[in-house]
Structures are given as structure tokens and as C-alpha cells.
C-alpha angles and dihedrals in degrees: 000000000000125000111291098000108141127216124208119234123186109226129192116196134164120267089244093055090045091055092048092049092046091052091047092048091051090050089053094042092242135126116251090253091049091049093051091048091048092050093048091050091050091050092051091049091049092049092051091048092048091047092050091049090050090053090053092053094053094071 
């Protein structure tokens, strides 16, 4: 995958979660898609950080 090329992913979520994400997206002035992408990116960053910290503690 090159640079900023985007892939489409079908996503099924509950109506309750959809409403919560929509409200959050509106609060952050993002589209629902933008909010989901933002949250996924934050989770990946956190996972990488946690993994790196775990590697440091193993020594």
C-alpha cells in the first residue's frame, strides 16, 4: 500500500454505538468516518507505545 492510499472496510456496529460515535464525532468536528479513523490511529499508537515500554522492562 502506498502512502495515503485508503482501503475500504465494511463495518457493522450496533445502533447504540453508532449514536455514541456520531455524537463524539460532532463534538470533535469530524465526520463519523474521520472519527473512527482517528480512534483507530490512536489505539495503534498506544499499542506501539505500550509494546515498546514492555520491551524496555524485559531487560
